[in-house]
LUMTORMAR-475470 format. One line per 10 residues: number of its first residue (from 0); for each residue x, y, z of C-alpha. Coordinates in Angstrom, 3 decimals, padded with zeros to 6 digits. Layout:
# LUMTORMAR-475470
NUM	X:Y:Z ~ ...
This chain:
# LUMTORMAR-475470
0	000.136:-000.002:-000.299 ~ 001.608:003.423:-000.704 ~ 002.078:005.380:002.023 ~ 000.289:008.806:001.441 ~ 001.943:011.688:002.836 ~ -000.637:013.796:005.118 ~ 001.291:017.371:005.205 ~ -002.170:018.928:006.402 ~ -002.625:016.387:009.382 ~ 000.853:017.052:010.206
10	000.837:020.878:009.849 ~ -002.222:021.157:012.218 ~ -000.447:019.104:014.973 ~ 002.989:021.712:014.312 ~ 000.248:024.682:014.702 ~ -001.721:022.543:017.947 ~ 002.081:022.527:019.436 ~ 002.859:026.319:018.500 ~ -000.365:027.448:019.901 ~ 000.083:025.952:023.283
20	003.765:027.142:023.856 ~ 002.618:030.434:022.893 ~ -000.394:030.470:025.118 ~ 002.103:029.345:027.944 ~ 004.379:032.219:027.474 ~ 001.845:035.264:026.832 ~ -000.124:033.297:030.215 ~ 003.227:034.295:031.800 ~ 002.518:037.764:031.135 ~ 005.321:037.950:027.563
30	004.041:039.985:024.608 ~ 002.487:037.569:021.516 ~ 004.645:037.050:018.390 ~ 004.260:039.091:016.177 ~ 003.747:038.269:011.720 ~ 003.661:041.148:009.287 ~ 002.975:040.289:005.593 ~ 003.812:042.945:003.207 ~ 001.060:042.834:000.280 ~ 001.439:045.365:-002.946
40	-001.079:046.146:-005.084 ~ -004.490:043.822:-005.656 ~ -003.339:040.469:-006.642 ~ -006.121:038.202:-006.201 ~ -004.219:034.519:-005.476 ~ -001.265:036.617:-003.672 ~ -004.741:037.900:-001.225 ~ -005.618:034.423:-000.732 ~ -001.965:033.638:000.018 ~ -001.935:036.623:002.865
50	-005.397:035.616:004.068 ~ -004.665:031.622:004.890 ~ -001.462:033.005:006.480 ~ -003.451:035.349:008.889 ~ -005.991:033.090:009.631 ~ -003.050:030.297:010.241 ~ -001.308:033.126:012.879 ~ -004.730:033.663:014.367 ~ -004.903:029.906:015.046 ~ -001.807:029.568:016.785
60	-001.704:032.999:019.098 ~ 000.926:034.748:016.856 ~ -000.051:039.179:015.657 ~ -000.362:039.568:012.480 ~ 000.609:043.116:011.173 ~ -000.769:043.517:007.626 ~ 001.067:045.864:005.264 ~ -001.183:046.558:002.138 ~ 000.558:048.647:-000.461 ~ -001.033:050.267:-003.476
70	000.647:048.669:-006.716 ~ 002.074:052.241:-007.413 ~ 003.977:052.051:-004.013 ~ 007.810:053.207:-004.691 ~ 010.745:050.953:-004.156 ~ 012.098:053.683:-001.651 ~ 008.685:053.901:000.505 ~ 008.363:049.600:000.015 ~ 012.402:049.662:001.974 ~ 011.240:052.434:004.385
80	008.188:050.689:005.287 ~ 011.001:047.116:005.803 ~ 013.105:049.154:008.000 ~ 010.494:049.949:010.441 ~ 009.391:046.878:010.689 ~ 012.910:045.405:011.228 ~ 012.981:048.119:014.091 ~ 009.731:047.228:015.867 ~ 009.990:045.204:018.643 ~ 007.003:043.637:018.859
90	007.389:042.279:014.747 ~ 009.394:038.792:014.926 ~ 008.982:037.659:011.395 ~ 008.887:039.746:008.075 ~ 007.444:038.288:004.877 ~ 006.944:040.040:001.439 ~ 004.388:038.199:-000.372 ~ 005.819:037.913:-004.035 ~ 005.206:038.200:-006.556 ~ 005.415:042.278:-006.672
100	005.083:044.549:-009.922 ~ 007.543:044.931:-012.488 ~ 008.753:048.261:-011.124 ~ 009.990:047.138:-007.522 ~ 013.088:045.003:-007.286 ~ 012.424:042.123:-005.031 ~ 015.824:040.647:-004.482 ~ 016.957:043.821:-002.996 ~ 013.691:044.308:-000.667 ~ 013.829:040.814:000.178
110	017.028:041.410:001.547 ~ 016.455:044.648:003.184 ~ 014.811:042.620:005.660 ~ 016.461:041.839:009.176 ~ 017.693:038.046:008.775 ~ 016.564:037.022:011.969 ~ 013.312:038.455:010.875 ~ 013.592:036.782:007.841 ~ 010.433:034.348:008.209 ~ 010.506:033.316:004.715
120	014.337:031.764:005.349 ~ 015.309:033.270:001.982 ~ 017.856:036.209:002.962 ~ 021.804:035.698:001.594 ~ 022.720:035.385:004.905 ~ 020.073:032.474:006.174 ~ 021.083:030.366:002.902 ~ 024.803:030.871:004.142 ~ 024.125:029.118:007.167 ~ 022.050:026.352:005.643
130	025.194:026.274:002.992 ~ 027.348:026.097:006.396 ~ 025.141:023.673:008.477 ~ 024.753:026.549:010.780 ~ 021.590:027.402:013.073 ~ 019.069:030.212:011.281 ~ 015.819:030.466:010.006 ~ 015.322:027.939:006.880 ~ 013.492:028.442:003.406 ~ 009.671:026.839:004.286
140	009.172:024.429:001.738 ~ 012.303:022.639:001.694 ~ 012.190:022.906:005.540 ~ 008.423:021.476:005.598 ~ 009.601:018.722:002.815 ~ 012.236:017.895:005.553 ~ 010.203:017.244:008.446 ~ 006.986:015.727:006.340 ~ 010.078:012.694:006.058 ~ 011.038:012.968:009.353
150	007.300:012.223:010.431 ~ 007.220:009.814:008.201 ~ 010.713:007.722:009.304 ~ 011.756:007.787:005.536 ~ 015.498:007.068:006.300 ~ 017.586:009.874:004.320 ~ 021.289:008.753:005.216 ~ 022.502:007.205:002.277 ~ 019.451:007.639:000.098 ~ 019.670:008.333:-003.367
160	017.280:011.536:-004.082 ~ 016.858:013.091:-006.908 ~ 015.633:017.144:-006.964 ~ 014.478:018.181:-010.561 ~ 014.167:022.141:-009.841 ~ 016.911:025.125:-009.418 ~ 015.520:027.193:-008.029 ~ 016.320:029.762:-004.697 ~ 013.186:029.151:-003.384 ~ 013.030:025.339:-003.382
170	015.305:023.530:-005.354 ~ 018.964:024.626:-004.150 ~ 017.515:024.595:-000.150 ~ 016.304:021.371:-000.463 ~ 019.225:020.017:-001.867 ~ 021.508:021.120:001.063 ~ 019.180:020.364:003.771 ~ 019.204:016.845:002.255 ~ 022.927:016.586:002.127 ~ 023.004:017.936:005.702
180	020.744:014.834:006.323 ~ 023.255:012.652:004.938 ~ 021.800:011.591:001.476 ~ 023.197:011.634:-001.882 ~ 021.792:014.529:-003.750 ~ 021.544:015.338:-007.718 ~ 019.698:018.305:-008.636 ~ 018.277:017.953:-011.935 ~ 017.398:021.017:-014.677 ~ 016.061:021.517:-017.666
190	019.467:020.921:-019.335 ~ 019.696:017.728:-017.537 ~ 020.683:014.731:-020.179 ~ 017.769:012.237:-020.108 ~ 016.067:013.424:-016.838 ~ 013.318:010.482:-017.349 ~ 016.447:007.744:-016.330 ~ 017.756:009.979:-013.323 ~ 014.223:010.855:-011.720 ~ 013.961:006.488:-011.808
200	016.941:005.941:-010.499 ~ 015.972:007.679:-007.395 ~ 014.979:006.317:-003.945 ~ 013.561:010.037:-002.935 ~ 012.180:011.932:-005.695 ~ 011.446:015.907:-005.444 ~ 009.393:017.513:-007.900 ~ 009.475:021.392:-007.948 ~ 009.695:022.499:-011.194 ~ 006.048:024.160:-012.084
210	004.845:021.995:-015.086 ~ 001.377:020.166:-014.181 ~ 001.685:016.492:-014.271 ~ 005.470:016.219:-015.650 ~ 006.134:013.391:-013.666 ~ 004.431:010.194:-014.556 ~ 004.621:006.740:-013.420 ~ 007.810:005.773:-016.140 ~ 009.503:008.396:-014.191 ~ 009.075:006.543:-010.998
220	011.069:003.797:-009.336 ~ 008.965:001.195:-008.109 ~ 008.344:001.912:-003.735 ~ 010.351:005.217:-004.029 ~ 008.804:008.261:-001.815 ~ 007.980:011.196:-004.184 ~ 007.522:014.189:-002.949 ~ 005.658:017.093:-005.320 ~ 006.700:020.677:-004.571 ~ 004.230:021.557:-007.344
230	001.347:023.492:-007.346 ~ -000.110:024.350:-010.425 ~ -003.949:025.646:-011.451 ~ -005.153:024.344:-014.068 ~ -008.786:025.140:-015.539 ~ -011.671:022.788:-016.359 ~ -013.330:022.903:-019.980 ~ -016.630:024.600:-017.445 ~ -014.194:027.641:-016.652 ~ -013.559:026.273:-013.043
240	-010.220:025.726:-011.818 ~ -008.387:023.042:-009.592 ~ -004.893:022.643:-007.764 ~ -003.135:019.855:-009.438 ~ 001.352:019.254:-008.905 ~ 003.801:018.546:-010.737 ~ 003.174:014.819:-010.240 ~ 000.582:012.943:-011.782 ~ -000.812:011.465:-009.169 ~ -003.253:009.296:-010.341
250	-000.765:007.259:-012.302 ~ 002.400:007.493:-009.761 ~ 000.594:006.726:-006.884 ~ 000.342:002.966:-007.429 ~ 004.354:002.535:-008.191 ~ 005.413:004.759:-005.497 ~ 005.852:003.736:-001.765 ~ 005.112:006.975:-000.680 ~ 003.527:009.974:-002.041 ~ 002.190:013.854:-001.244
260	-001.096:014.851:-002.182 ~ -001.849:018.155:-004.121 ~ -003.834:020.114:-002.500 ~ -002.663:018.765:000.899 ~ 000.567:017.730:001.038 ~ 003.712:020.076:001.040 ~ 001.495:023.286:000.624 ~ 000.536:023.337:004.287 ~ 003.450:022.556:005.714 ~ 005.048:025.958:003.716
270	002.410:027.639:006.247 ~ 003.464:025.667:009.482 ~ 007.269:026.234:008.977 ~ 006.488:030.000:008.558 ~ 005.127:030.403:011.584 ~ 007.568:028.309:013.109 ~ 010.158:030.339:011.511 ~ 008.297:033.513:013.090 ~ 008.160:031.508:016.794 ~ 012.171:030.684:016.561
280	012.846:034.487:016.098 ~ 009.929:035.241:018.830 ~ 011.959:033.035:021.277 ~ 015.425:033.917:020.652 ~ 014.241:037.964:021.667 ~ 012.526:036.745:024.938
């Protein structure tokens, strides 16, 4: 039987534990943790993501400081806001919701965030800490994958892992975290020769490229662990939409030993790790 790696259930457990720890600390007179989410413009998908994060904050007792700016806001104005949040003693985590309007330099703004308040774990300082194996805030999505693997008691030591995708958001930090856990890691991408053959060799396959159904049963080693990071919106003929991953779940599930669904797999874990990063930053300040 294929093991379903239920990120939704695990994320709920993590949030319950965070809520308990936060309640314990606030009952002793400490302030609650604070997360500031900066959103620019009126992107509907971004607005939905922000609402989801705000609901998650409310569930665990994290104060949410939403900052919604007009699409015409200047680079300087956003940078000043980030600097104000860096200095705010009630704010432990800062997140800039992507994508940003084209006239804004997202990299420069992300680099303005205090690394110790970098709730997304994407600041160069935190990525450098990850590279060196030092403590620091970890990139939320790959960190969520690692927690899923740990909860499922999947042994990474010596395992052959193929990560398909080399983005700074997922692929690169994912590879570093797996290496840190003593896996043998190959990072594949659009220029990889004979990608299907490479994927078939993997004990653990991580798909993070943003292409619906790219991984099929023919690409998967029987009994392997398949982690689907992709979240793709696909329209049905009637105009409605559904979310699918980078893995053709229907064909791959019978072949895999364990697999994450979409939705309900990696996605909820990303939000849980955002809350955990905020709490980690908060604990360091108490």
